[in-house]
Structure formats: C-alpha cells, structure tokens
N, CA, C and O of each residue as an XYZ file, in Angstrom:
356
protein
N      91.854    -67.842    -42.576
C      91.508    -67.367    -41.631
C      92.762    -67.113    -40.540
O      93.564    -67.924    -40.077
N      92.607    -65.582    -40.298
C      93.348    -65.231    -39.300
C      92.714    -64.814    -37.979
O      91.646    -64.335    -37.596
N      94.003    -65.267    -37.403
C      93.731    -65.302    -35.324
C      94.625    -65.474    -34.947
O      95.453    -66.089    -35.619
N      94.955    -64.958    -33.515
C      95.855    -64.572    -32.981
C      95.381    -65.463    -31.598
O      96.271    -65.719    -30.787
N      94.384    -65.803    -31.398
C      93.804    -66.077    -30.065
C      94.428    -67.944    -29.928
O      94.087    -68.897    -30.629
N      95.236    -67.917    -28.973
C      96.017    -69.098    -28.316
C      95.165    -70.202    -28.430
O      95.346    -71.253    -29.046
N      94.014    -69.753    -27.620
C      93.169    -71.044    -27.284
C      92.877    -71.789    -28.342
O      93.186    -72.979    -28.410
N      91.991    -70.885    -29.649
C      91.484    -71.007    -30.933
C      92.707    -72.238    -31.654
O      92.562    -73.407    -32.012
N      94.038    -71.204    -31.638
C      95.247    -72.198    -32.339
C      95.559    -73.571    -31.384
O      95.808    -74.470    -32.187
N      95.618    -73.922    -30.461
C      95.445    -75.120    -29.611
C      94.414    -75.928    -30.091
O      94.522    -77.052    -30.581
N      93.412    -75.272    -29.914
C      92.783    -76.442    -30.455
C      92.563    -76.685    -31.629
O      92.151    -77.845    -31.628
N      92.588    -76.128    -33.158
C      92.997    -76.533    -34.210
C      94.096    -77.639    -34.122
O      93.966    -78.762    -34.609
N      94.935    -77.298    -33.604
C      96.405    -78.196    -33.584
C      95.857    -79.570    -32.927
O      95.829    -80.711    -33.389
N      95.455    -79.081    -31.753
C      94.808    -80.788    -31.049
C      93.899    -81.566    -32.172
O      93.950    -82.783    -32.352
N      93.118    -80.721    -32.845
C      91.966    -81.789    -33.826
C      92.884    -81.616    -35.150
O      92.353    -81.487    -36.254
N      94.137    -81.620    -35.000
C      95.038    -82.198    -36.516
C      94.313    -81.074    -37.522
O      94.293    -81.420    -38.703
N      93.865    -80.101    -37.290
C      92.896    -79.080    -38.362
C      94.222    -78.463    -39.271
O      94.928    -77.720    -38.588
N      94.635    -78.622    -40.543
C      95.793    -77.860    -41.153
C      94.644    -76.790    -42.232
O      93.625    -77.318    -42.676
N      94.951    -75.335    -42.547
C      94.172    -74.876    -43.136
C      95.665    -74.491    -44.453
O      96.781    -74.025    -44.221
N      95.104    -74.883    -45.643
C      96.297    -74.961    -46.618
C      95.388    -74.093    -47.989
O      94.313    -74.370    -48.522
N      96.577    -72.726    -48.284
C      95.924    -71.987    -49.434
C      96.463    -72.309    -50.444
O      97.619    -72.730    -50.443
N      95.834    -72.197    -51.393
C      96.511    -72.207    -52.917
C      97.140    -71.028    -53.237
O      96.769    -69.942    -52.791
N      98.278    -71.206    -54.149
C      99.033    -70.146    -54.433
C      98.229    -69.364    -55.150
O      98.360    -68.167    -54.892
N      97.256    -69.697    -56.153
C      96.765    -68.448    -57.133
C      95.650    -68.036    -57.063
O      95.225    -67.154    -57.809
N      94.837    -68.706    -55.978
C      93.237    -68.361    -55.665
C      92.896    -69.088    -54.346
O      93.532    -70.063    -53.946
N      92.116    -68.682    -53.868
C      91.321    -68.916    -52.505
C      90.257    -69.195    -52.460
O      89.364    -68.781    -53.200
N      90.121    -70.328    -51.134
C      88.558    -70.616    -51.472
C      87.535    -70.622    -50.204
O      88.137    -71.134    -49.261
N      86.857    -70.430    -50.010
C      86.030    -70.089    -48.630
C      85.433    -71.332    -48.303
O      84.872    -72.077    -49.105
N      85.625    -71.581    -46.709
C      84.882    -72.692    -46.731
C      84.722    -72.597    -45.129
O      85.385    -71.895    -44.365
N      83.787    -73.387    -44.851
C      83.276    -73.304    -43.311
C      83.379    -74.650    -42.317
O      83.351    -75.803    -42.745
N      83.510    -74.256    -40.825
C      83.865    -75.492    -40.867
C      82.773    -75.125    -39.502
O      82.658    -74.003    -39.009
N      81.962    -76.477    -39.010
C      81.323    -76.433    -38.001
C      81.735    -77.744    -37.308
O      81.998    -78.852    -37.776
N      81.706    -77.183    -35.802
C      82.238    -78.322    -35.292
C      81.351    -78.237    -33.958
O      81.345    -77.157    -33.366
N      80.747    -79.099    -33.545
C      79.438    -79.846    -32.782
C      79.597    -80.813    -31.396
O      80.229    -81.869    -31.434
N      79.091    -80.423    -30.452
C      79.428    -81.324    -29.452
C      78.386    -82.719    -29.327
O      77.163    -82.723    -29.469
N      79.060    -83.596    -29.093
C      77.946    -85.066    -28.865
C      77.302    -84.740    -27.254
O      76.345    -85.486    -27.046
N      77.546    -83.974    -26.280
C      77.102    -83.685    -24.868
C      75.739    -83.806    -25.129
O      75.213    -84.899    -24.923
N      74.994    -82.760    -25.597
C      73.641    -82.605    -26.018
C      73.230    -84.328    -25.684
O      72.933    -84.885    -24.628
N      73.358    -84.815    -27.006
C      73.233    -86.199    -27.556
C      73.463    -87.067    -26.464
O      72.641    -87.981    -26.392
N      74.409    -87.049    -25.526
C      74.448    -88.110    -24.707
C      73.555    -87.702    -23.626
O      72.746    -88.539    -23.228
N      73.577    -86.518    -23.080
C      72.479    -86.007    -22.103
C      71.268    -86.744    -22.614
O      70.852    -87.603    -21.837
N      70.521    -86.583    -23.897
C      69.330    -86.767    -24.234
C      69.392    -88.376    -24.447
O      68.226    -88.772    -24.425
N      70.109    -89.248    -24.605
C      70.403    -90.945    -24.194
C      70.302    -91.188    -22.838
O      69.698    -92.147    -22.357
N      70.843    -90.394    -22.260
C      71.163    -90.699    -20.710
C      69.861    -90.559    -20.054
O      69.400    -91.451    -19.342
N      69.211    -89.354    -20.305
C      67.737    -89.501    -19.701
C      66.717    -90.246    -20.004
O      65.804    -90.497    -19.218
N      66.801    -90.681    -21.243
C      65.689    -91.863    -21.673
C      66.306    -93.002    -20.970
O      65.611    -93.992    -21.200
N      67.161    -93.253    -20.324
C      67.092    -94.787    -19.492
C      67.155    -94.167    -17.784
O      67.480    -94.938    -16.880
N      66.868    -92.968    -17.553
C      66.628    -92.627    -16.178
C      65.103    -92.619    -15.721
O      64.276    -91.720    -15.872
N      64.988    -93.589    -15.255
C      63.643    -93.826    -14.283
C      62.657    -92.593    -13.959
O      61.459    -92.401    -14.168
N      63.638    -91.878    -13.385
C      62.875    -90.640    -12.629
C      62.532    -89.878    -13.927
O      61.308    -89.818    -14.050
N      63.059    -89.396    -14.734
C      63.293    -88.321    -15.776
C      62.086    -88.706    -17.055
O      61.418    -87.930    -17.737
N      62.120    -89.914    -17.052
C      61.293    -90.874    -18.027
C      59.889    -90.317    -17.295
O      59.021    -89.757    -17.964
N      59.768    -90.517    -15.940
C      58.221    -90.247    -15.119
C      57.900    -88.676    -15.686
O      56.811    -88.329    -16.144
N      59.059    -87.833    -15.555
C      58.674    -86.613    -15.739
C      58.445    -85.908    -16.969
O      57.837    -84.845    -17.092
N      59.243    -86.922    -18.299
C      58.891    -86.324    -19.379
C      57.441    -86.759    -19.928
O      56.956    -86.009    -20.775
N      56.831    -87.683    -19.610
C      55.826    -88.247    -19.373
C      54.830    -87.355    -19.004
O      53.965    -87.124    -19.850
N      54.760    -86.791    -17.902
C      54.139    -85.636    -17.193
C      54.067    -84.484    -17.793
O      53.010    -83.854    -17.753
N      55.190    -83.988    -18.471
C      55.399    -82.880    -19.242
C      54.649    -82.905    -20.524
O      54.133    -81.860    -20.922
N      54.538    -84.061    -21.243
C      53.548    -84.399    -22.239
C      52.128    -84.411    -21.895
O      51.265    -84.243    -22.755
N      51.856    -84.610    -20.634
C      50.648    -84.308    -20.178
C      50.301    -82.910    -20.014
O      49.210    -82.573    -20.474
N      50.976    -82.079    -19.480
C      50.997    -80.885    -19.335
C      50.825    -80.923    -18.024
O      50.198    -79.969    -17.563
N      51.185    -81.720    -17.292
C      51.219    -81.411    -15.428
C      52.535    -81.103    -15.031
O      52.739    -81.422    -13.859
N      53.224    -80.736    -15.441
C      54.457    -80.331    -14.846
C      54.882    -78.762    -15.231
O      55.550    -78.900    -16.255
N      54.831    -77.560    -14.962
C      54.937    -76.351    -15.508
C      56.583    -75.899    -15.629
O      57.072    -75.372    -16.628
N      56.972    -76.075    -14.966
C      58.592    -75.878    -14.718
C      59.538    -76.485    -15.784
O      60.599    -76.015    -16.195
N      58.742    -77.956    -16.238
C      59.900    -78.395    -17.143
C      59.343    -78.402    -18.206
O      58.129    -78.200    -18.179
N      60.069    -78.654    -19.657
C      59.509    -78.338    -20.763
C      60.686    -79.655    -21.633
O      61.681    -80.196    -21.152
N      60.134    -79.812    -22.867
C      61.032    -80.954    -23.790
C      61.245    -79.793    -25.005
O      60.297    -79.210    -25.530
N      62.802    -79.545    -25.385
C      63.478    -78.778    -26.299
C      64.080    -79.884    -26.772
O      64.830    -80.666    -26.187
N      63.460    -79.883    -28.520
C      64.227    -80.901    -29.331
C      64.613    -82.430    -28.477
O      65.751    -82.856    -28.287
N      63.583    -82.950    -28.132
C      63.002    -84.020    -27.030
C      64.374    -84.017    -25.911
O      65.040    -85.028    -25.686
N      64.549    -83.090    -25.477
C      65.809    -83.011    -24.087
C      64.861    -82.262    -22.837
O      64.444    -81.104    -22.819
N      64.729    -83.044    -22.096
C      64.112    -82.744    -20.764
C      64.893    -81.124    -20.219
O      66.108    -80.956    -20.320
N      64.088    -80.203    -19.735
C      64.769    -78.908    -19.064
C      63.891    -78.064    -18.181
O      62.977    -77.382    -18.646
N      64.132    -78.110    -17.117
C      64.084    -77.523    -16.147
C      64.220    -75.725    -16.085
O      65.315    -75.305    -15.712
N      63.376    -74.915    -16.362
C      63.277    -73.676    -16.113
C      64.320    -73.425    -17.288
O      65.321    -72.775    -16.986
N      64.195    -73.848    -18.526
C      64.930    -73.488    -19.575
C      66.768    -74.320    -19.239
O      67.774    -73.846    -19.767
N      66.795    -75.104    -18.642
C      67.764    -75.400    -18.208
C      68.139    -76.629    -18.182
O      67.241    -77.219    -17.581
N      69.156    -77.565    -18.560
C      69.210    -79.264    -18.921
C      69.094    -79.880    -17.705
O      69.586    -79.409    -16.680
N      68.366    -81.082    -17.759
C      68.125    -81.678    -16.458
C      69.304    -82.911    -16.968
O      69.250    -83.557    -18.014
N      70.200    -82.991    -16.049
C      71.643    -83.873    -16.605
C      71.627    -85.126    -15.789
O      72.015    -84.947    -14.634
N      71.322    -86.195    -16.054
C      70.994    -87.476    -15.226
C      72.190    -87.771    -14.163
O      73.390    -87.576    -14.353
N      71.689    -88.184    -13.233
C      72.994    -88.488    -12.145
C      74.043    -89.484    -12.662
O      73.699    -90.666    -12.633
N      75.170    -89.220    -13.093
C      75.903    -90.044    -13.724
C      77.137    -89.045    -14.000
O      77.121    -88.013    -14.671
N      78.195    -89.621    -13.313
C      79.477    -88.944    -12.925
C      80.049    -88.875    -14.237
O      80.349    -87.707    -14.485
N      80.268    -89.510    -15.001
C      80.810    -89.069    -16.304
C      80.337    -88.331    -17.154
O      80.923    -87.705    -18.038
N      78.969    -88.398    -16.842
C      78.081    -87.243    -18.036
C      78.714    -85.604    -17.354
O      79.180    -84.725    -18.079
N      78.585    -85.498    -15.860
C      78.585    -84.323    -15.156
C      80.074    -84.061    -15.450
O      80.352    -82.995    -15.999
N      80.799    -84.696    -15.223
C      82.463    -84.514    -15.904
C      82.520    -83.508    -17.349
O      83.594    -83.301    -17.916
C-alpha cells in the first residue's frame, strides 16, 4: 500500500499495523476496520424506555418518520442516539 495521507499513516501507527512485503513476491490482502459505535447505539437503544416504546410503535406501523434498519432505530434515516453522554461523546 502506498499512501502519503498523514492521517491514515498516524492511524495505522496507532493501531500498530505493520505492512511487510516479502522480497520475492507480494500478496494482496484486505483490511477492514469496523466501528463498534453502531452496536453500542443499538444496545443502548434497547435499554432506553422511550426508544423501546417507539420501536414497538414502528413495528405496528404507527410512526411514519421512524424506521428500523438492522434493528437500529432511525428518525428520518438518522440514528436515534440515546441520551448517554459517553455514547454521544
């Protein structure tokens, strides 16, 4: 991988990722990094009484502006983030 993007280089260094190429051949690999933020939002939504009421109403078709996508509550296609300071930060 060739890159001059300083942000990407800092992130790779922070994650302690090293790319080592063998001398006679090269292999192609893929690295996929995923965030746990969406999973944390989903879990926190499930413990929020107000949001669980909305989820139930969405399942009944009673609230048109809300939807469920991958079991995560959204309002007009935006994530509904529970009132949790650590999560919002």
